[in-house]
N, C-alpha and C positions, 0 to 999 in steps of 0.2 A: 536216293541217298539218305542216310540217316544223318541229317545235319547237326543233330545234337551230339553225335560222337565226334570228339575232338582229340587230337594228340596233345601232348603236354604243352606244346607251344601255342595252343589255342585255336587251331584250324582243323577242319575236316579235310582229309586227303582224298582226291578223286583222280582216277587214271583213265586215259583214253589211249589204248595201245594201237600200234599199227599191225602189220602182217605177222601173224603167228598161226601155226597149225591148229592149236587148241587154246581155249581160254585159260586152261590150267597152265600151259606153257607160258602164256603171257603173264599170268599172275606170279609165276615163279621168278621170271627174269626182270619184270618191270620194277621190282622193289629196289634194285640197284640204281635205276634211273632216278627214282624218288629220293634216295639217299644222296646221290651225287648232286642232284639239282638243288635240293633245299637244305641239306645238312652237311656238316663236315666235322672231322675229328671227334672230340668228345660229345658234341651235340648229336652226332649220328648214333653213338652208342646209347645215349640217354633218351633220344626221341624216336629213333627208328626201331632199333632192336629191343623192343620193350613189350612185355606180355600185355595182351589186350588191344594192341594197335591193329587196326585194319584199314584198308582203303577201299573205296567204291571203285569197282572195275566196270567201265562201260564197254561191253563186248559187242561189236558190230558183226561178228562172224565174217570178217574180212569183206563186208559189203560197204565200202567207204563212200559210194556215191548214192546210197539209199536216202530218199527223201524222208522216209519214216525215221531213220536213225538221226538225220539232221534235225528233224522236228523234235525228237526226244531230247537231244542235247539242248536245243533252244529252251525247252520246258524246264530242264534241270537247272540251267544257268539262271533263268528268270525266277524260278522258285527260290533259289538261294538269294537272288537280288532282292526279292520282295521281303525276305526275312532279314536282310542285311547280314546274312550268315558269312562267316569267314571260311572260305574254301580255297585250297591250293590245288590247282589242276596240274597234272603231269600229262602232257600230250605228246605222243610218240609216233614217229614214222608216218605212215599213210593216214593215221588218225588226224594229223595236222590239217590236211586239206578239208576233212569233214568238219573239224572244229571251226575252221575259218569260214566255211559256208554257214554254220550256225551263227557266228558273230556277224557276218554280213547281213543275215536276216534280221537280227536284233538291231543293227545299225539302220537298216532301211525301213524297219517297222517299230519305231520307238513307242513306248507306252504313253508318251507325252510329246506334244509338239515342241516343248521346251527342252533343249538338249540337257541342261543341268538337271532338271527334274527327271528326265528319262534315265540318267546315269546314276541317280541316287541308289545307294546300296550296292552298286556294282564295284565300287572301290574296295570292298571287303574281299573281293575275289582276285586271285592272280593266277597266271598260267606260265608254266615253263615248257618250252618246246624242245624235245630231245630227238635228234636225228630226223628233223622234219622232212617230209617228202610231198611232192605234188605241186600243183599250181599255187602261186602266192606263198611259197614256203621259204623264201629268202628272209634273212633276219630283218631287213628293212620293212618288208611287206607285213611280217607278223607283228612287229612293233607298232606299225601304223594302224592296223586293224584293231589291235587291243586299245590303243589310245582313242580311237574313234568311238568306242562304246564305254569308255571309262574303266576298263579292266587293266590292272597292272600286268605288264609283261615282266615276269621275274627273271627271264633269261632265255637264250636260244643257244643250244649246243649243236653245232653242225658236224655231221660225219663227213669229213673232207674227202673220204674215199668214195662217197656215193655220188660219182660224177654225172650219172645219167638222170638222176631223179631229184637233185637239189641244185638250184641255180647258183647258190654261193659256192658249192663244191666245184661246179663246172667253171665258174669264173676264176677260182683259184688255180685250177688245173691249166686253163688257157693262159693265164698270166705267167705261170711257171714255164709253160712251153715257149712263150714269147721270150722269156729271159734266157732259157737254155739255147734256143735256136737263134738268139739275137742277131739281127741284121740281115738274115736270109730273106731275099725278096721272092715274091711270087705274084702271079697275075692278080691284079686287084689291090695291090698294096703290100706293105711289109708285114712280117709275122706279128708284130705288135698289134696290128689291127684285129687279130683274132680275139684279143682280150675284151673287145667290145661286143662280141657275139656269144651269147650265153646259151643258145639253143643246141639241141642235139645235132642239127644240121652242121654246126661248126665243127663237130668231131669228124664229120665226113670230109670237110674241107681240109682238115689237118691230115687225114689219111691220104687224100689226093696229093697234098703238098709233099708228104713224106715219100711218095712213090715217084714224084716228078722232079724233086730238087736234089741234085747231087750232094752227098755228104750229110743231108738231114735225115735220111732214112735210117742211118745207124744210131741216131739219137731217139728215134721214136719206135715203140713197139705197140702193135695193136692186137688185142685178143678179145673177141666177143664184144666189140664195140667200145672197149675200154682202152684208153691210151695211157701209156706209161713212158715217162722220159728217162732214158738211161744215158749215162756218161760213157767215158772211155772204157773199153773192155766189157761193154754190156752191163757194167755195174750200175746200181741205182744211184742217180745223181741227187741234186738238191730236191728233186721231186720225191718226197718220202712216201707217197702212196704207192706201195709196191704192187706188183702184178697180182699176187695172191689176195692181198687186202682189197684191192679195187674190184676184182671179179667177185669175191665173196660178198662184198657190200652191195654190189649191183645185181647179181643174179642168185646169190645164196642167202644165207641167214645172217651175214655179217652186220646188217643194219639193226638187228635185234639187240645187239650189245651196246652198252654205253660207249660212246666215242671218246676215247681218252685224248 
Protein backbone atom coordinates (compact mmCIF):
# COMPACT_ATOMS: atom_id res chain seq x y z
CA UNK A 1 0.00 0.00 0.00
CA UNK A 2 1.13 3.54 -0.71
CA UNK A 3 0.40 4.94 2.72
CA UNK A 4 1.45 8.41 1.56
CA UNK A 5 -1.53 8.50 -0.80
CA UNK A 6 -4.48 9.94 1.07
CA UNK A 7 -7.92 11.06 0.03
CA UNK A 8 -8.92 14.63 0.84
CA UNK A 9 -10.23 13.62 4.28
CA UNK A 10 -6.71 12.48 5.20
CA UNK A 11 -6.81 8.68 5.07
CA UNK A 12 -5.56 6.03 2.69
CA UNK A 13 -8.33 3.70 1.48
CA UNK A 14 -7.75 -0.05 1.40
CA UNK A 15 -10.19 -2.76 0.30
CA UNK A 16 -10.36 -6.50 0.98
CA UNK A 17 -13.07 -7.92 -1.31
CA UNK A 18 -14.94 -11.18 -0.96
CA UNK A 19 -15.93 -13.57 -3.75
CA UNK A 20 -15.62 -12.16 -7.27
CA UNK A 21 -14.69 -13.87 -10.53
CA UNK A 22 -11.95 -11.36 -11.30
CA UNK A 23 -10.08 -8.65 -9.44
CA UNK A 24 -11.25 -6.22 -12.13
CA UNK A 25 -14.89 -7.01 -11.30
CA UNK A 26 -14.15 -6.54 -7.61
CA UNK A 27 -12.49 -3.20 -8.28
CA UNK A 28 -15.44 -1.98 -10.33
CA UNK A 29 -18.10 -2.90 -7.79
CA UNK A 30 -16.39 -2.32 -4.47
CA UNK A 31 -16.22 1.46 -4.89
CA UNK A 32 -19.93 1.64 -4.10
CA UNK A 33 -19.26 -0.10 -0.78
CA UNK A 34 -16.50 2.39 0.03
CA UNK A 35 -18.79 5.31 -0.76
CA UNK A 36 -21.77 3.99 1.20
CA UNK A 37 -19.62 2.96 4.17
CA UNK A 38 -17.57 6.09 4.70
CA UNK A 39 -19.24 8.93 2.79
CA UNK A 40 -22.68 10.28 2.06
CA UNK A 41 -24.31 13.10 0.11
CA UNK A 42 -21.98 15.90 -0.91
CA UNK A 43 -19.07 14.30 0.90
CA UNK A 44 -19.31 11.39 -1.54
CA UNK A 45 -19.08 13.68 -4.53
CA UNK A 46 -16.19 15.64 -3.08
CA UNK A 47 -14.20 12.77 -1.63
CA UNK A 48 -14.99 9.68 -3.67
CA UNK A 49 -15.70 10.72 -7.25
CA UNK A 50 -12.58 12.79 -7.54
CA UNK A 51 -9.74 12.52 -10.03
CA UNK A 52 -6.59 11.00 -8.60
CA UNK A 53 -8.36 8.97 -5.93
CA UNK A 54 -7.49 5.31 -5.78
CA UNK A 55 -7.69 2.56 -3.19
CA UNK A 56 -5.42 -0.38 -2.49
CA UNK A 57 -7.12 -3.64 -3.44
CA UNK A 58 -6.01 -6.75 -1.56
CA UNK A 59 -6.86 -9.53 -4.02
CA UNK A 60 -6.71 -13.04 -2.58
CA UNK A 61 -7.86 -14.79 -5.77
CA UNK A 62 -10.77 -16.14 -3.69
CA UNK A 63 -8.38 -18.11 -1.46
CA UNK A 64 -9.79 -16.87 1.83
CA UNK A 65 -8.24 -19.53 4.08
CA UNK A 66 -4.70 -19.08 2.77
CA UNK A 67 -2.10 -18.62 5.52
CA UNK A 68 0.03 -16.66 3.06
CA UNK A 69 -2.75 -14.14 2.47
CA UNK A 70 -3.47 -13.89 6.19
CA UNK A 71 0.21 -13.23 6.91
CA UNK A 72 0.28 -10.57 4.19
CA UNK A 73 -2.67 -8.79 5.77
CA UNK A 74 -0.96 -8.93 9.17
CA UNK A 75 2.12 -7.33 7.63
CA UNK A 76 0.11 -4.55 5.96
CA UNK A 77 -1.82 -3.74 9.15
CA UNK A 78 1.32 -3.72 11.28
CA UNK A 79 3.28 -1.62 8.77
CA UNK A 80 0.56 1.03 8.92
CA UNK A 81 0.51 0.70 12.71
CA UNK A 82 4.26 1.27 12.94
CA UNK A 83 3.92 4.46 10.92
CA UNK A 84 0.76 5.55 12.77
CA UNK A 85 -0.72 5.89 9.29
CA UNK A 86 -4.38 6.74 8.85
CA UNK A 87 -6.00 3.88 6.93
CA UNK A 88 -9.67 3.18 6.30
CA UNK A 89 -10.30 -0.46 5.44
CA UNK A 90 -13.36 -1.71 3.61
CA UNK A 91 -13.66 -5.45 4.16
CA UNK A 92 -16.31 -7.27 2.17
CA UNK A 93 -17.97 -10.69 2.11
CA UNK A 94 -15.67 -13.68 2.58
CA UNK A 95 -12.78 -11.29 3.07
CA UNK A 96 -14.15 -10.63 6.57
CA UNK A 97 -13.19 -14.08 7.85
CA UNK A 98 -9.68 -13.65 6.45
CA UNK A 99 -9.33 -10.19 8.00
CA UNK A 100 -10.54 -11.56 11.33
CA UNK A 101 -7.84 -14.23 11.26
CA UNK A 102 -5.23 -11.51 10.68
CA UNK A 103 -6.59 -9.53 13.64
CA UNK A 104 -6.60 -12.64 15.81
CA UNK A 105 -2.93 -13.20 15.01
CA UNK A 106 -2.11 -9.62 15.98
CA UNK A 107 -4.10 -10.01 19.20
CA UNK A 108 -2.30 -13.24 20.13
CA UNK A 109 1.13 -11.99 19.08
CA UNK A 110 1.38 -8.40 20.30
CA UNK A 111 4.62 -6.54 19.64
CA UNK A 112 4.74 -5.68 23.32
CA UNK A 113 3.70 -7.43 26.50
CA UNK A 114 1.94 -4.20 27.46
CA UNK A 115 -1.47 -3.99 25.77
CA UNK A 116 -1.45 -0.20 25.52
CA UNK A 117 2.02 -0.16 23.97
CA UNK A 118 1.06 -2.94 21.57
CA UNK A 119 -1.96 -0.95 20.38
CA UNK A 120 -0.06 2.28 19.80
CA UNK A 121 -0.61 3.51 16.26
CA UNK A 122 -3.49 1.09 15.68
CA UNK A 123 -6.11 3.70 16.58
CA UNK A 124 -5.27 5.52 13.33
CA UNK A 125 -6.81 2.61 11.43
CA UNK A 126 -10.48 1.73 11.14
CA UNK A 127 -12.41 -0.94 9.33
CA UNK A 128 -15.92 -1.14 7.92
CA UNK A 129 -17.36 -4.60 7.25
CA UNK A 130 -19.80 -4.83 4.33
CA UNK A 131 -21.88 -8.01 3.82
CA UNK A 132 -19.50 -10.01 6.08
CA UNK A 133 -19.44 -13.77 5.69
CA UNK A 134 -17.90 -16.72 7.49
CA UNK A 135 -17.02 -17.58 11.07
CA UNK A 136 -17.07 -14.73 13.58
CA UNK A 137 -18.86 -12.48 11.06
CA UNK A 138 -21.62 -11.34 13.40
CA UNK A 139 -21.66 -7.64 14.26
CA UNK A 140 -20.84 -8.36 17.90
CA UNK A 141 -17.89 -10.62 17.07
CA UNK A 142 -16.42 -8.13 14.60
CA UNK A 143 -16.72 -5.24 17.02
CA UNK A 144 -15.10 -7.27 19.79
CA UNK A 145 -12.07 -8.38 17.77
CA UNK A 146 -11.49 -4.81 16.57
CA UNK A 147 -11.59 -3.52 20.15
CA UNK A 148 -9.17 -6.21 21.29
CA UNK A 149 -6.39 -4.90 19.03
CA UNK A 150 -7.24 -1.20 19.33
CA UNK A 151 -8.62 -0.72 15.81
CA UNK A 152 -11.80 1.27 15.39
CA UNK A 153 -14.79 -0.56 13.92
CA UNK A 154 -16.36 2.07 11.66
CA UNK A 155 -19.48 -0.03 11.08
CA UNK A 156 -20.96 -3.36 10.01
CA UNK A 157 -23.57 -3.57 7.26
CA UNK A 158 -25.28 -6.96 7.26
CA UNK A 159 -26.85 -8.41 4.12
CA UNK A 160 -30.03 -9.68 5.78
CA UNK A 161 -30.77 -11.92 2.79
CA UNK A 162 -27.53 -13.87 3.29
CA UNK A 163 -29.12 -16.34 5.70
CA UNK A 164 -26.73 -19.28 5.26
CA UNK A 165 -23.41 -17.45 5.54
CA UNK A 166 -24.01 -14.75 8.15
CA UNK A 167 -25.07 -15.47 11.73
CA UNK A 168 -26.93 -12.18 12.21
CA UNK A 169 -28.93 -12.75 9.01
CA UNK A 170 -29.86 -16.25 10.20
CA UNK A 171 -30.85 -14.92 13.60
CA UNK A 172 -33.10 -12.31 12.03
CA UNK A 173 -34.73 -14.88 9.79
CA UNK A 174 -35.40 -17.30 12.63
CA UNK A 175 -36.82 -14.53 14.80
CA UNK A 176 -39.21 -13.57 12.01
CA UNK A 177 -40.23 -17.18 11.51
CA UNK A 178 -41.00 -17.38 15.23
CA UNK A 179 -43.20 -14.27 14.97
CA UNK A 180 -45.06 -15.37 11.84
CA UNK A 181 -45.53 -18.92 13.11
CA UNK A 182 -46.24 -17.66 16.65
CA UNK A 183 -47.43 -20.19 19.17
CA UNK A 184 -47.18 -23.30 16.99
CA UNK A 185 -45.73 -26.10 19.07
CA UNK A 186 -43.33 -28.80 17.96
CA UNK A 187 -41.27 -31.54 19.56
CA UNK A 188 -38.64 -29.98 21.77
CA UNK A 189 -40.41 -26.70 22.50
CA UNK A 190 -42.15 -23.79 20.88
CA UNK A 191 -41.24 -22.12 17.62
CA UNK A 192 -39.73 -19.22 19.53
CA UNK A 193 -36.96 -21.58 20.60
CA UNK A 194 -35.62 -21.51 17.08
CA UNK A 195 -34.49 -17.93 17.55
CA UNK A 196 -31.76 -19.23 19.87
CA UNK A 197 -30.32 -21.55 17.22
CA UNK A 198 -28.22 -19.74 14.65
CA UNK A 199 -26.62 -22.65 12.82
CA UNK A 200 -27.59 -24.07 9.45
CA UNK A 201 -28.93 -27.13 11.26
CA UNK A 202 -31.72 -24.91 12.56
CA UNK A 203 -32.91 -24.45 9.00
CA UNK A 204 -33.33 -28.19 8.67
CA UNK A 205 -35.39 -28.23 11.85
CA UNK A 206 -37.66 -25.56 10.41
CA UNK A 207 -38.03 -27.60 7.23
CA UNK A 208 -39.03 -30.64 9.27
CA UNK A 209 -41.39 -28.49 11.31
CA UNK A 210 -43.05 -27.17 8.18
CA UNK A 211 -43.72 -30.67 6.87
CA UNK A 212 -45.07 -32.07 10.13
CA UNK A 213 -47.10 -29.20 11.58
CA UNK A 214 -50.59 -28.66 10.11
CA UNK A 215 -51.09 -25.13 8.84
CA UNK A 216 -47.48 -24.05 9.16
CA UNK A 217 -46.38 -25.50 5.83
CA UNK A 218 -48.41 -22.85 4.00
CA UNK A 219 -46.38 -20.14 5.70
CA UNK A 220 -42.96 -21.53 4.87
CA UNK A 221 -41.38 -22.06 1.47
CA UNK A 222 -38.05 -23.80 1.05
CA UNK A 223 -35.83 -23.51 -2.02
CA UNK A 224 -32.21 -24.52 -2.17
CA UNK A 225 -31.89 -24.41 1.60
CA UNK A 226 -33.30 -20.88 1.87
CA UNK A 227 -36.47 -20.39 3.86
CA UNK A 228 -38.90 -17.62 3.03
CA UNK A 229 -41.92 -16.80 5.17
CA UNK A 230 -45.08 -16.10 3.20
CA UNK A 231 -48.43 -14.86 4.40
CA UNK A 232 -51.93 -15.53 3.13
CA UNK A 233 -52.23 -16.26 -0.55
CA UNK A 234 -48.51 -17.06 -0.75
CA UNK A 235 -47.67 -13.34 -0.73
CA UNK A 236 -44.51 -12.23 1.04
CA UNK A 237 -45.32 -11.36 4.63
CA UNK A 238 -43.34 -9.24 7.10
CA UNK A 239 -40.34 -11.30 6.10
CA UNK A 240 -39.02 -8.92 3.42
CA UNK A 241 -36.22 -11.15 2.20
CA UNK A 242 -38.01 -12.50 -0.85
CA UNK A 243 -37.21 -15.77 -2.54
CA UNK A 244 -35.26 -14.22 -5.40
CA UNK A 245 -33.16 -12.03 -3.14
CA UNK A 246 -32.37 -14.79 -0.67
CA UNK A 247 -31.35 -17.28 -3.33
CA UNK A 248 -29.30 -14.69 -5.21
CA UNK A 249 -27.44 -13.66 -2.06
CA UNK A 250 -26.82 -17.22 -0.94
CA UNK A 251 -25.96 -18.99 -4.18
CA UNK A 252 -25.52 -16.23 -6.76
CA UNK A 253 -23.78 -12.89 -6.93
CA UNK A 254 -26.23 -10.94 -4.76
CA UNK A 255 -23.74 -10.58 -1.91
CA UNK A 256 -21.40 -8.63 -4.18
CA UNK A 257 -23.77 -5.64 -4.11
CA UNK A 258 -24.11 -3.11 -1.32
CA UNK A 259 -26.93 -4.29 0.98
CA UNK A 260 -29.45 -1.46 1.20
